mmCIF file as gemmi writes it, N, C-alpha and C atoms, coordinates in Angstrom:
data_model
loop_
_atom_site.group_PDB
_atom_site.id
_atom_site.type_symbol
_atom_site.label_atom_id
_atom_site.label_alt_id
_atom_site.label_comp_id
_atom_site.label_asym_id
_atom_site.label_entity_id
_atom_site.label_seq_id
_atom_site.pdbx_PDB_ins_code
_atom_site.Cartn_x
_atom_site.Cartn_y
_atom_site.Cartn_z
_atom_site.occupancy
_atom_site.B_iso_or_equiv
_atom_site.pdbx_formal_charge
_atom_site.auth_seq_id
_atom_site.auth_asym_id
_atom_site.pdbx_PDB_model_num
ATOM 1 N N . MET Axp A 1 ? 31.672 -41.256 -3.541 1 0 ? 1 A 1
ATOM 2 C CA . MET Axp A 1 ? 30.74 -40.75 -2.541 1 0 ? 1 A 1
ATOM 3 C C . MET Axp A 1 ? 29.847 -39.671 -3.14 1 0 ? 1 A 1
ATOM 4 N N . GLU Axp A 2 ? 30.448 -38.736 -3.882 1 0 ? 2 A 1
ATOM 5 C CA . GLU Axp A 2 ? 29.677 -37.659 -4.497 1 0 ? 2 A 1
ATOM 6 C C . GLU Axp A 2 ? 28.698 -38.218 -5.526 1 0 ? 2 A 1
ATOM 7 N N . ALA Axp A 3 ? 29.119 -39.243 -6.261 1 0 ? 3 A 1
ATOM 8 C CA . ALA Axp A 3 ? 28.239 -39.863 -7.255 1 0 ? 3 A 1
ATOM 9 C C . ALA Axp A 3 ? 27.04 -40.51 -6.572 1 0 ? 3 A 1
ATOM 10 N N . GLU Axp A 4 ? 27.264 -41.125 -5.405 1 0 ? 4 A 1
ATOM 11 C CA . GLU Axp A 4 ? 26.164 -41.718 -4.649 1 0 ? 4 A 1
ATOM 12 C C . GLU Axp A 4 ? 25.17 -40.654 -4.207 1 0 ? 4 A 1
ATOM 13 N N . GLN Axp A 5 ? 25.684 -39.52 -3.732 1 0 ? 5 A 1
ATOM 14 C CA . GLN Axp A 5 ? 24.82 -38.433 -3.275 1 0 ? 5 A 1
ATOM 15 C C . GLN Axp A 5 ? 24.004 -37.881 -4.433 1 0 ? 5 A 1
ATOM 16 N N . LYS Axp A 6 ? 24.649 -37.702 -5.586 1 0 ? 6 A 1
ATOM 17 C CA . LYS Axp A 6 ? 23.929 -37.207 -6.756 1 0 ? 6 A 1
ATOM 18 C C . LYS Axp A 6 ? 22.833 -38.177 -7.169 1 0 ? 6 A 1
ATOM 19 N N . SER Axp A 7 ? 23.128 -39.467 -7.086 1 0 ? 7 A 1
ATOM 20 C CA . SER Axp A 7 ? 22.142 -40.48 -7.435 1 0 ? 7 A 1
ATOM 21 C C . SER Axp A 7 ? 20.965 -40.447 -6.464 1 0 ? 7 A 1
ATOM 22 N N . ARG Axp A 8 ? 21.256 -40.306 -5.165 1 0 ? 8 A 1
ATOM 23 C CA . ARG Axp A 8 ? 20.192 -40.198 -4.166 1 0 ? 8 A 1
ATOM 24 C C . ARG Axp A 8 ? 19.368 -38.934 -4.378 1 0 ? 8 A 1
ATOM 25 N N . ASP Axp A 9 ? 20.056 -37.814 -4.654 1 0 ? 9 A 1
ATOM 26 C CA . ASP Axp A 9 ? 19.35 -36.553 -4.903 1 0 ? 9 A 1
ATOM 27 C C . ASP Axp A 9 ? 18.426 -36.677 -6.102 1 0 ? 9 A 1
ATOM 28 N N . LYS Axp A 10 ? 18.918 -37.305 -7.158 1 0 ? 10 A 1
ATOM 29 C CA . LYS Axp A 10 ? 18.123 -37.459 -8.372 1 0 ? 10 A 1
ATOM 30 C C . LYS Axp A 10 ? 16.89 -38.324 -8.106 1 0 ? 10 A 1
ATOM 31 N N . ALA Axp A 11 ? 17.075 -39.415 -7.363 1 0 ? 11 A 1
ATOM 32 C CA . ALA Axp A 11 ? 15.952 -40.294 -7.038 1 0 ? 11 A 1
ATOM 33 C C . ALA Axp A 11 ? 14.937 -39.573 -6.155 1 0 ? 11 A 1
ATOM 34 N N . LEU Axp A 12 ? 15.43 -38.801 -5.184 1 0 ? 12 A 1
ATOM 35 C CA . LEU Axp A 12 ? 14.544 -38.043 -4.303 1 0 ? 12 A 1
ATOM 36 C C . LEU Axp A 12 ? 13.779 -36.988 -5.092 1 0 ? 12 A 1
ATOM 37 N N . ALA Axp A 13 ? 14.469 -36.278 -5.984 1 0 ? 13 A 1
ATOM 38 C CA . ALA Axp A 13 ? 13.819 -35.252 -6.801 1 0 ? 13 A 1
ATOM 39 C C . ALA Axp A 13 ? 12.763 -35.876 -7.703 1 0 ? 13 A 1
ATOM 40 N N . ARG Axp A 14 ? 13.079 -37 -8.318 1 0 ? 14 A 1
ATOM 41 C CA . ARG Axp A 14 ? 12.129 -37.666 -9.212 1 0 ? 14 A 1
ATOM 42 C C . ARG Axp A 14 ? 10.902 -38.108 -8.43 1 0 ? 14 A 1
ATOM 43 N N . SER Axp A 15 ? 11.103 -38.691 -7.257 1 0 ? 15 A 1
ATOM 44 C CA . SER Axp A 15 ? 9.989 -39.155 -6.434 1 0 ? 15 A 1
ATOM 45 C C . SER Axp A 15 ? 9.092 -37.987 -6.022 1 0 ? 15 A 1
ATOM 46 N N . ALA Axp A 16 ? 9.704 -36.895 -5.546 1 0 ? 16 A 1
ATOM 47 C CA . ALA Axp A 16 ? 8.933 -35.718 -5.133 1 0 ? 16 A 1
ATOM 48 C C . ALA Axp A 16 ? 8.204 -35.102 -6.325 1 0 ? 16 A 1
ATOM 49 N N . ALA Axp A 17 ? 8.893 -34.99 -7.457 1 0 ? 17 A 1
ATOM 50 C CA . ALA Axp A 17 ? 8.272 -34.406 -8.652 1 0 ? 17 A 1
ATOM 51 C C . ALA Axp A 17 ? 7.091 -35.253 -9.118 1 0 ? 17 A 1
ATOM 52 N N . ASP Axp A 18 ? 7.264 -36.558 -9.12 1 0 ? 18 A 1
ATOM 53 C CA . ASP Axp A 18 ? 6.174 -37.442 -9.541 1 0 ? 18 A 1
ATOM 54 C C . ASP Axp A 18 ? 4.959 -37.284 -8.637 1 0 ? 18 A 1
ATOM 55 N N . ARG Axp A 19 ? 5.193 -37.178 -7.333 1 0 ? 19 A 1
ATOM 56 C CA . ARG Axp A 19 ? 4.087 -37.031 -6.383 1 0 ? 19 A 1
ATOM 57 C C . ARG Axp A 19 ? 3.371 -35.691 -6.577 1 0 ? 19 A 1
ATOM 58 N N . ILE Axp A 20 ? 4.137 -34.634 -6.769 1 0 ? 20 A 1
ATOM 59 C CA . ILE Axp A 20 ? 3.539 -33.311 -6.98 1 0 ? 20 A 1
ATOM 60 C C . ILE Axp A 20 ? 2.731 -33.287 -8.269 1 0 ? 20 A 1
ATOM 61 N N . LEU Axp A 21 ? 3.286 -33.851 -9.33 1 0 ? 21 A 1
ATOM 62 C CA . LEU Axp A 21 ? 2.557 -33.898 -10.604 1 0 ? 21 A 1
ATOM 63 C C . LEU Axp A 21 ? 1.286 -34.722 -10.475 1 0 ? 21 A 1
ATOM 64 N N . GLN Axp A 22 ? 1.343 -35.803 -9.713 1 0 ? 22 A 1
ATOM 65 C CA . GLN Axp A 22 ? 0.153 -36.628 -9.491 1 0 ? 22 A 1
ATOM 66 C C . GLN Axp A 22 ? -0.918 -35.836 -8.745 1 0 ? 22 A 1
ATOM 67 N N . LEU Axp A 23 ? -0.515 -35.095 -7.727 1 0 ? 23 A 1
ATOM 68 C CA . LEU Axp A 23 ? -1.475 -34.272 -6.986 1 0 ? 23 A 1
ATOM 69 C C . LEU Axp A 23 ? -2.09 -33.204 -7.876 1 0 ? 23 A 1
ATOM 70 N N . GLU Axp A 24 ? -1.283 -32.604 -8.746 1 0 ? 24 A 1
ATOM 71 C CA . GLU Axp A 24 ? -1.807 -31.589 -9.659 1 0 ? 24 A 1
ATOM 72 C C . GLU Axp A 24 ? -2.806 -32.195 -10.64 1 0 ? 24 A 1
ATOM 73 N N . GLU Axp A 25 ? -2.531 -33.405 -11.093 1 0 ? 25 A 1
ATOM 74 C CA . GLU Axp A 25 ? -3.471 -34.073 -11.997 1 0 ? 25 A 1
ATOM 75 C C . GLU Axp A 25 ? -4.811 -34.307 -11.302 1 0 ? 25 A 1
ATOM 76 N N . GLU Axp A 26 ? -4.752 -34.654 -10.007 1 0 ? 26 A 1
ATOM 77 C CA . GLU Axp A 26 ? -5.984 -34.864 -9.252 1 0 ? 26 A 1
ATOM 78 C C . GLU Axp A 26 ? -6.796 -33.578 -9.167 1 0 ? 26 A 1
ATOM 79 N N . LEU Axp A 27 ? -6.125 -32.438 -9.215 1 0 ? 27 A 1
ATOM 80 C CA . LEU Axp A 27 ? -6.795 -31.143 -9.19 1 0 ? 27 A 1
ATOM 81 C C . LEU Axp A 27 ? -7.138 -30.66 -10.597 1 0 ? 27 A 1
ATOM 82 N N . GLU Axp A 28 ? -6.9 -31.514 -11.568 1 0 ? 28 A 1
ATOM 83 C CA . GLU Axp A 28 ? -7.118 -31.207 -12.976 1 0 ? 28 A 1
ATOM 84 C C . GLU Axp A 28 ? -6.297 -30.013 -13.435 1 0 ? 28 A 1
ATOM 85 N N . ALA Axp A 29 ? -5.072 -29.967 -12.947 1 0 ? 29 A 1
ATOM 86 C CA . ALA Axp A 29 ? -4.111 -28.945 -13.352 1 0 ? 29 A 1
ATOM 87 C C . ALA Axp A 29 ? -2.861 -29.676 -13.823 1 0 ? 29 A 1
ATOM 88 N N . SER Axp A 30 ? -2.184 -29.091 -14.77 1 0 ? 30 A 1
ATOM 89 C CA . SER Axp A 30 ? -0.984 -29.76 -15.259 1 0 ? 30 A 1
ATOM 90 C C . SER Axp A 30 ? 0.255 -29.061 -14.738 1 0 ? 30 A 1
ATOM 91 N N . GLY Axp A 31 ? 1.339 -29.786 -14.716 1 0 ? 31 A 1
ATOM 92 C CA . GLY Axp A 31 ? 2.612 -29.241 -14.279 1 0 ? 31 A 1
ATOM 93 C C . GLY Axp A 31 ? 3.728 -29.858 -15.091 1 0 ? 31 A 1
ATOM 94 N N . ALA Axp A 32 ? 4.921 -29.344 -14.919 1 0 ? 32 A 1
ATOM 95 C CA . ALA Axp A 32 ? 6.096 -29.874 -15.601 1 0 ? 32 A 1
ATOM 96 C C . ALA Axp A 32 ? 7.239 -29.893 -14.608 1 0 ? 32 A 1
ATOM 97 N N . ALA Axp A 33 ? 8.008 -30.963 -14.634 1 0 ? 33 A 1
ATOM 98 C CA . ALA Axp A 33 ? 9.129 -31.112 -13.702 1 0 ? 33 A 1
ATOM 99 C C . ALA Axp A 33 ? 10.449 -30.938 -14.432 1 0 ? 33 A 1
ATOM 100 N N . ALA Axp A 34 ? 11.37 -30.229 -13.803 1 0 ? 34 A 1
ATOM 101 C CA . ALA Axp A 34 ? 12.74 -30.089 -14.307 1 0 ? 34 A 1
ATOM 102 C C . ALA Axp A 34 ? 13.656 -30.561 -13.194 1 0 ? 34 A 1
ATOM 103 N N . ILE Axp A 35 ? 14.21 -31.758 -13.351 1 0 ? 35 A 1
ATOM 104 C CA . ILE Axp A 35 ? 15.04 -32.299 -12.28 1 0 ? 35 A 1
ATOM 105 C C . ILE Axp A 35 ? 16.461 -32.641 -12.715 1 0 ? 35 A 1
ATOM 106 N N . GLU Axp A 36 ? 16.771 -32.411 -13.997 1 0 ? 36 A 1
ATOM 107 C CA . GLU Axp A 36 ? 18.129 -32.677 -14.453 1 0 ? 36 A 1
ATOM 108 C C . GLU Axp A 36 ? 18.377 -32.005 -15.806 1 0 ? 36 A 1
ATOM 109 N N . GLY Axp A 37 ? 19.632 -31.944 -16.182 1 0 ? 37 A 1
ATOM 110 C CA . GLY Axp A 37 ? 20.023 -31.471 -17.495 1 0 ? 37 A 1
ATOM 111 C C . GLY Axp A 37 ? 19.698 -30.025 -17.781 1 0 ? 37 A 1
ATOM 112 N N . ASN Axp A 38 ? 19.482 -29.74 -19.066 1 0 ? 38 A 1
ATOM 113 C CA . ASN Axp A 38 ? 19.224 -28.369 -19.509 1 0 ? 38 A 1
ATOM 114 C C . ASN Axp A 38 ? 17.945 -27.781 -18.911 1 0 ? 38 A 1
ATOM 115 N N . ALA Axp A 39 ? 16.942 -28.619 -18.725 1 0 ? 39 A 1
ATOM 116 C CA . ALA Axp A 39 ? 15.682 -28.12 -18.157 1 0 ? 39 A 1
ATOM 117 C C . ALA Axp A 39 ? 15.91 -27.589 -16.744 1 0 ? 39 A 1
ATOM 118 N N . LEU Axp A 40 ? 16.685 -28.305 -15.947 1 0 ? 40 A 1
ATOM 119 C CA . LEU Axp A 40 ? 16.967 -27.859 -14.584 1 0 ? 40 A 1
ATOM 120 C C . LEU Axp A 40 ? 17.832 -26.605 -14.592 1 0 ? 40 A 1
ATOM 121 N N . GLU Axp A 41 ? 18.845 -26.575 -15.432 1 0 ? 41 A 1
ATOM 122 C CA . GLU Axp A 41 ? 19.711 -25.391 -15.52 1 0 ? 41 A 1
ATOM 123 C C . GLU Axp A 41 ? 18.918 -24.161 -15.946 1 0 ? 41 A 1
ATOM 124 N N . SER Axp A 42 ? 18.051 -24.314 -16.927 1 0 ? 42 A 1
ATOM 125 C CA . SER Axp A 42 ? 17.226 -23.195 -17.386 1 0 ? 42 A 1
ATOM 126 C C . SER Axp A 42 ? 16.284 -22.723 -16.279 1 0 ? 42 A 1
ATOM 127 N N . SER Axp A 43 ? 15.698 -23.665 -15.559 1 0 ? 43 A 1
ATOM 128 C CA . SER Axp A 43 ? 14.805 -23.309 -14.455 1 0 ? 43 A 1
ATOM 129 C C . SER Axp A 43 ? 15.552 -22.568 -13.36 1 0 ? 43 A 1
ATOM 130 N N . ARG Axp A 44 ? 16.752 -22.998 -13.049 1 0 ? 44 A 1
ATOM 131 C CA . ARG Axp A 44 ? 17.556 -22.319 -12.033 1 0 ? 44 A 1
ATOM 132 C C . ARG Axp A 44 ? 17.879 -20.886 -12.449 1 0 ? 44 A 1
ATOM 133 N N . LEU Axp A 45 ? 18.167 -20.687 -13.73 1 0 ? 45 A 1
ATOM 134 C CA . LEU Axp A 45 ? 18.463 -19.331 -14.213 1 0 ? 45 A 1
ATOM 135 C C . LEU Axp A 45 ? 17.239 -18.422 -14.088 1 0 ? 45 A 1
ATOM 136 N N . VAL Axp A 46 ? 16.071 -18.944 -14.425 1 0 ? 46 A 1
ATOM 137 C CA . VAL Axp A 46 ? 14.838 -18.157 -14.295 1 0 ? 46 A 1
ATOM 138 C C . VAL Axp A 46 ? 14.592 -17.82 -12.828 1 0 ? 46 A 1
ATOM 139 N N . LEU Axp A 47 ? 14.777 -18.806 -11.951 1 0 ? 47 A 1
ATOM 140 C CA . LEU Axp A 47 ? 14.582 -18.558 -10.523 1 0 ? 47 A 1
ATOM 141 C C . LEU Axp A 47 ? 15.591 -17.559 -9.979 1 0 ? 47 A 1
ATOM 142 N N . LEU Axp A 48 ? 16.84 -17.655 -10.42 1 0 ? 48 A 1
ATOM 143 C CA . LEU Axp A 48 ? 17.866 -16.713 -9.964 1 0 ? 48 A 1
ATOM 144 C C . LEU Axp A 48 ? 17.496 -15.29 -10.36 1 0 ? 48 A 1
ATOM 145 N N . GLU Axp A 49 ? 17.043 -15.112 -11.592 1 0 ? 49 A 1
ATOM 146 C CA . GLU Axp A 49 ? 16.619 -13.788 -12.048 1 0 ? 49 A 1
ATOM 147 C C . GLU Axp A 49 ? 15.442 -13.28 -11.212 1 0 ? 49 A 1
ATOM 148 N N . TRP Axp A 50 ? 14.5 -14.163 -10.915 1 0 ? 50 A 1
ATOM 149 C CA . TRP Axp A 50 ? 13.342 -13.796 -10.09 1 0 ? 50 A 1
ATOM 150 C C . TRP Axp A 50 ? 13.794 -13.382 -8.692 1 0 ? 50 A 1
ATOM 151 N N . VAL Axp A 51 ? 14.687 -14.157 -8.102 1 0 ? 51 A 1
ATOM 152 C CA . VAL Axp A 51 ? 15.189 -13.852 -6.758 1 0 ? 51 A 1
ATOM 153 C C . VAL Axp A 51 ? 15.916 -12.507 -6.752 1 0 ? 51 A 1
ATOM 154 N N . GLN Axp A 52 ? 16.681 -12.222 -7.786 1 0 ? 52 A 1
ATOM 155 C CA . GLN Axp A 52 ? 17.405 -10.955 -7.863 1 0 ? 52 A 1
ATOM 156 C C . GLN Axp A 52 ? 16.457 -9.758 -7.892 1 0 ? 52 A 1
ATOM 157 N N . GLY Axp A 53 ? 15.216 -9.969 -8.313 1 0 ? 53 A 1
ATOM 158 C CA . GLY Axp A 53 ? 14.239 -8.887 -8.39 1 0 ? 53 A 1
ATOM 159 C C . GLY Axp A 53 ? 13.405 -8.703 -7.137 1 0 ? 53 A 1
ATOM 160 N N . LEU Axp A 54 ? 13.666 -9.474 -6.106 1 0 ? 54 A 1
ATOM 161 C CA . LEU Axp A 54 ? 12.888 -9.344 -4.873 1 0 ? 54 A 1
ATOM 162 C C . LEU Axp A 54 ? 13.248 -8.074 -4.127 1 0 ? 54 A 1
ATOM 163 N N . ILE Axp A 55 ? 12.24 -7.465 -3.499 1 0 ? 55 A 1
ATOM 164 C CA . ILE Axp A 55 ? 12.492 -6.244 -2.729 1 0 ? 55 A 1
ATOM 165 C C . ILE Axp A 55 ? 12.247 -6.439 -1.235 1 0 ? 55 A 1
ATOM 166 N N . GLY Axp A 56 ? 11.802 -7.627 -0.846 1 0 ? 56 A 1
ATOM 167 C CA . GLY Axp A 56 ? 11.567 -7.896 0.564 1 0 ? 56 A 1
ATOM 168 C C . GLY Axp A 56 ? 11.5 -9.38 0.86 1 0 ? 56 A 1
ATOM 169 N N . VAL Axp A 57 ? 11.916 -9.739 2.075 1 0 ? 57 A 1
ATOM 170 C CA . VAL Axp A 57 ? 11.874 -11.127 2.529 1 0 ? 57 A 1
ATOM 171 C C . VAL Axp A 57 ? 11.379 -11.142 3.97 1 0 ? 57 A 1
ATOM 172 N N . ILE Axp A 58 ? 10.392 -11.964 4.246 1 0 ? 58 A 1
ATOM 173 C CA . ILE Axp A 58 ? 9.883 -12.135 5.601 1 0 ? 58 A 1
ATOM 174 C C . ILE Axp A 58 ? 10.108 -13.592 5.989 1 0 ? 58 A 1
ATOM 175 N N . ALA Axp A 59 ? 10.956 -13.825 6.978 1 0 ? 59 A 1
ATOM 176 C CA . ALA Axp A 59 ? 11.225 -15.175 7.455 1 0 ? 59 A 1
ATOM 177 C C . ALA Axp A 59 ? 10.371 -15.435 8.683 1 0 ? 59 A 1
ATOM 178 N N . SER Axp A 60 ? 9.618 -16.505 8.658 1 0 ? 60 A 1
ATOM 179 C CA . SER Axp A 60 ? 8.752 -16.89 9.781 1 0 ? 60 A 1
ATOM 180 C C . SER Axp A 60 ? 9.088 -18.321 10.198 1 0 ? 60 A 1
ATOM 181 N N . PRO Axp A 61 ? 10.192 -18.5 10.931 1 0 ? 61 A 1
ATOM 182 C CA . PRO Axp A 61 ? 10.615 -19.86 11.269 1 0 ? 61 A 1
ATOM 183 C C . PRO Axp A 61 ? 9.599 -20.635 12.105 1 0 ? 61 A 1
ATOM 184 N N . ALA Axp A 62 ? 8.857 -19.965 12.968 1 0 ? 62 A 1
ATOM 185 C CA . ALA Axp A 62 ? 7.854 -20.66 13.783 1 0 ? 62 A 1
ATOM 186 C C . ALA Axp A 62 ? 6.749 -21.252 12.906 1 0 ? 62 A 1
ATOM 187 N N . LEU Axp A 63 ? 6.498 -20.628 11.761 1 0 ? 63 A 1
ATOM 188 C CA . LEU Axp A 63 ? 5.491 -21.128 10.819 1 0 ? 63 A 1
ATOM 189 C C . LEU Axp A 63 ? 6.113 -21.98 9.727 1 0 ? 63 A 1
ATOM 190 N N . GLY Axp A 64 ? 7.456 -21.988 9.674 1 0 ? 64 A 1
ATOM 191 C CA . GLY Axp A 64 ? 8.143 -22.774 8.653 1 0 ? 64 A 1
ATOM 192 C C . GLY Axp A 64 ? 7.95 -22.233 7.26 1 0 ? 64 A 1
ATOM 193 N N . ARG Axp A 65 ? 7.913 -20.907 7.132 1 0 ? 65 A 1
ATOM 194 C CA . ARG Axp A 65 ? 7.7 -20.34 5.802 1 0 ? 65 A 1
ATOM 195 C C . ARG Axp A 65 ? 8.49 -19.056 5.606 1 0 ? 65 A 1
ATOM 196 N N . VAL Axp A 66 ? 8.697 -18.768 4.337 1 0 ? 66 A 1
ATOM 197 C CA . VAL Axp A 66 ? 9.362 -17.539 3.907 1 0 ? 66 A 1
ATOM 198 C C . VAL Axp A 66 ? 8.43 -16.874 2.916 1 0 ? 66 A 1
ATOM 199 N N . THR Axp A 67 ? 8.174 -15.591 3.117 1 0 ? 67 A 1
ATOM 200 C CA . THR Axp A 67 ? 7.364 -14.831 2.169 1 0 ? 67 A 1
ATOM 201 C C . THR Axp A 67 ? 8.271 -13.81 1.514 1 0 ? 67 A 1
ATOM 202 N N . VAL Axp A 68 ? 8.187 -13.716 0.201 1 0 ? 68 A 1
ATOM 203 C CA . VAL Axp A 68 ? 9.002 -12.764 -0.548 1 0 ? 68 A 1
ATOM 204 C C . VAL Axp A 68 ? 8.094 -11.774 -1.259 1 0 ? 68 A 1
ATOM 205 N N . ILE Axp A 69 ? 8.621 -10.574 -1.491 1 0 ? 69 A 1
ATOM 206 C CA . ILE Axp A 69 ? 7.873 -9.511 -2.158 1 0 ? 69 A 1
ATOM 207 C C . ILE Axp A 69 ? 8.648 -9.095 -3.397 1 0 ? 69 A 1
ATOM 208 N N . ASP Axp A 70 ? 7.957 -9.064 -4.545 1 0 ? 70 A 1
ATOM 209 C CA . ASP Axp A 70 ? 8.635 -8.665 -5.774 1 0 ? 70 A 1
ATOM 210 C C . ASP Axp A 70 ? 8.437 -7.174 -6.047 1 0 ? 70 A 1
ATOM 211 N N . ARG Axp A 71 ? 9.01 -6.688 -7.138 1 0 ? 71 A 1
ATOM 212 C CA . ARG Axp A 71 ? 8.986 -5.255 -7.466 1 0 ? 71 A 1
ATOM 213 C C . ARG Axp A 71 ? 7.592 -4.706 -7.719 1 0 ? 71 A 1
ATOM 214 N N . GLU Axp A 72 ? 6.649 -5.577 -8.041 1 0 ? 72 A 1
ATOM 215 C CA . GLU Axp A 72 ? 5.272 -5.133 -8.264 1 0 ? 72 A 1
ATOM 216 C C . GLU Axp A 72 ? 4.463 -5.162 -6.974 1 0 ? 72 A 1
ATOM 217 N N . GLY Axp A 73 ? 5.098 -5.534 -5.862 1 0 ? 73 A 1
ATOM 218 C CA . GLY Axp A 73 ? 4.406 -5.606 -4.589 1 0 ? 73 A 1
ATOM 219 C C . GLY Axp A 73 ? 3.669 -6.912 -4.359 1 0 ? 73 A 1
ATOM 220 N N . ARG Axp A 74 ? 3.803 -7.844 -5.3 1 0 ? 74 A 1
ATOM 221 C CA . ARG Axp A 74 ? 3.162 -9.154 -5.123 1 0 ? 74 A 1
ATOM 222 C C . ARG Axp A 74 ? 4.008 -9.991 -4.172 1 0 ? 74 A 1
ATOM 223 N N . HIS Axp A 75 ? 3.346 -10.886 -3.482 1 0 ? 75 A 1
ATOM 224 C CA . HIS Axp A 75 ? 4.096 -11.751 -2.577 1 0 ? 75 A 1
ATOM 225 C C . HIS Axp A 75 ? 3.889 -13.218 -2.939 1 0 ? 75 A 1
ATOM 226 N N . ALA Axp A 76 ? 4.87 -14.017 -2.557 1 0 ? 76 A 1
ATOM 227 C CA . ALA Axp A 76 ? 4.809 -15.464 -2.741 1 0 ? 76 A 1
ATOM 228 C C . ALA Axp A 76 ? 5.332 -16.093 -1.457 1 0 ? 76 A 1
ATOM 229 N N . THR Axp A 77 ? 4.722 -17.182 -1.058 1 0 ? 77 A 1
ATOM 230 C CA . THR Axp A 77 ? 5.127 -17.86 0.165 1 0 ? 77 A 1
ATOM 231 C C . THR Axp A 77 ? 5.712 -19.219 -0.172 1 0 ? 77 A 1
ATOM 232 N N . ILE Axp A 78 ? 6.83 -19.507 0.454 1 0 ? 78 A 1
ATOM 233 C CA . ILE Axp A 78 ? 7.529 -20.776 0.282 1 0 ? 78 A 1
ATOM 234 C C . ILE Axp A 78 ? 7.479 -21.489 1.63 1 0 ? 78 A 1
ATOM 235 N N . ILE Axp A 79 ? 6.924 -22.677 1.65 1 0 ? 79 A 1
ATOM 236 C CA . ILE Axp A 79 ? 6.849 -23.454 2.887 1 0 ? 79 A 1
ATOM 237 C C . ILE Axp A 79 ? 8.124 -24.294 2.978 1 0 ? 79 A 1
ATOM 238 N N . THR Axp A 80 ? 9.019 -23.877 3.857 1 0 ? 80 A 1
ATOM 239 C CA . THR Axp A 80 ? 10.284 -24.578 4.03 1 0 ? 80 A 1
ATOM 240 C C . THR Axp A 80 ? 10.908 -24.211 5.369 1 0 ? 80 A 1
ATOM 241 N N . PRO Axp A 81 ? 10.748 -25.065 6.358 1 0 ? 81 A 1
ATOM 242 C CA . PRO Axp A 81 ? 11.287 -24.759 7.684 1 0 ? 81 A 1
ATOM 243 C C . PRO Axp A 81 ? 12.787 -24.478 7.687 1 0 ? 81 A 1
ATOM 244 N N . HIS Axp A 82 ? 13.549 -25.216 6.882 1 0 ? 82 A 1
ATOM 245 C CA . HIS Axp A 82 ? 15.003 -25.031 6.882 1 0 ? 82 A 1
ATOM 246 C C . HIS Axp A 82 ? 15.39 -23.639 6.383 1 0 ? 82 A 1
ATOM 247 N N . LEU Axp A 83 ? 14.812 -23.219 5.286 1 0 ? 83 A 1
ATOM 248 C CA . LEU Axp A 83 ? 15.126 -21.899 4.749 1 0 ? 83 A 1
ATOM 249 C C . LEU Axp A 83 ? 14.64 -20.8 5.692 1 0 ? 83 A 1
ATOM 250 N N . ALA Axp A 84 ? 13.463 -20.971 6.245 1 0 ? 84 A 1
ATOM 251 C CA . ALA Axp A 84 ? 12.935 -19.97 7.181 1 0 ? 84 A 1
ATOM 252 C C . ALA Axp A 84 ? 13.875 -19.802 8.371 1 0 ? 84 A 1
ATOM 253 N N . TYR Axp A 85 ? 14.362 -20.896 8.907 1 0 ? 85 A 1
ATOM 254 C CA . TYR Axp A 85 ? 15.287 -20.847 10.041 1 0 ? 85 A 1
ATOM 255 C C . TYR Axp A 85 ? 16.603 -20.181 9.64 1 0 ? 85 A 1
ATOM 256 N N . ASP Axp A 86 ? 17.16 -20.619 8.505 1 0 ? 86 A 1
ATOM 257 C CA . ASP Axp A 86 ? 18.442 -20.045 8.04 1 0 ? 86 A 1
ATOM 258 C C . ASP Axp A 86 ? 18.315 -18.543 7.783 1 0 ? 86 A 1
ATOM 259 N N . LEU Axp A 87 ? 17.211 -18.128 7.186 1 0 ? 87 A 1
ATOM 260 C CA . LEU Axp A 87 ? 17.023 -16.712 6.886 1 0 ? 87 A 1
ATOM 261 C C . LEU Axp A 87 ? 16.734 -15.876 8.113 1 0 ? 87 A 1
ATOM 262 N N . SER Axp A 88 ? 16.125 -16.477 9.12 1 0 ? 88 A 1
ATOM 263 C CA . SER Axp A 88 ? 15.759 -15.688 10.306 1 0 ? 88 A 1
ATOM 264 C C . SER Axp A 88 ? 16.982 -15.078 10.965 1 0 ? 88 A 1
ATOM 265 N N . ALA Axp A 89 ? 18.092 -15.757 10.971 1 0 ? 89 A 1
ATOM 266 C CA . ALA Axp A 89 ? 19.314 -15.207 11.562 1 0 ? 89 A 1
ATOM 267 C C . ALA Axp A 89 ? 19.783 -13.994 10.764 1 0 ? 89 A 1
ATOM 268 N N . THR Axp A 90 ? 19.675 -14.063 9.447 1 0 ? 90 A 1
ATOM 269 C CA . THR Axp A 90 ? 20.074 -12.958 8.584 1 0 ? 90 A 1
ATOM 270 C C . THR Axp A 90 ? 19.132 -11.767 8.731 1 0 ? 90 A 1
ATOM 271 N N . VAL Axp A 91 ? 17.843 -12.032 8.713 1 0 ? 91 A 1
ATOM 272 C CA . VAL Axp A 91 ? 16.843 -10.965 8.813 1 0 ? 91 A 1
ATOM 273 C C . VAL Axp A 91 ? 16.915 -10.28 10.169 1 0 ? 91 A 1
ATOM 274 N N . ASN Axp A 92 ? 17.145 -11.036 11.227 1 0 ? 92 A 1
ATOM 275 C CA . ASN Axp A 92 ? 17.186 -10.468 12.573 1 0 ? 92 A 1
ATOM 276 C C . ASN Axp A 92 ? 18.428 -9.633 12.829 1 0 ? 92 A 1
ATOM 277 N N . LYS Axp A 93 ? 19.461 -9.749 12.006 1 0 ? 93 A 1
ATOM 278 C CA . LYS Axp A 93 ? 20.69 -8.964 12.185 1 0 ? 93 A 1
ATOM 279 C C . LYS Axp A 93 ? 20.524 -7.534 11.733 1 0 ? 93 A 1
ATOM 280 N N . THR Axp A 94 ? 19.55 -7.267 10.887 1 0 ? 94 A 1
ATOM 281 C CA . THR Axp A 94 ? 19.407 -5.912 10.326 1 0 ? 94 A 1
ATOM 282 C C . THR Axp A 94 ? 18.531 -5.04 11.177 1 0 ? 94 A 1
């Protein structure tokens, strides 16, 4: 069962990555996908380090987005209704 899920996840990731890369090519911008192996592990480590450096999180579930603030005061927005909803319960408790 777990092997089936991993296979589905891999196929879904590949499909999404291919579509995103295709859209970037249409904009004449290049991208790189990391969906398995060492490339994915390395990307996760970089993201974990980035997340550890955040100083603020704004969850906007009605908009389906999360905005984060880094140590330099820059912000980045992630469009993800699921994460926004999950984080809203945490943010609203404080």
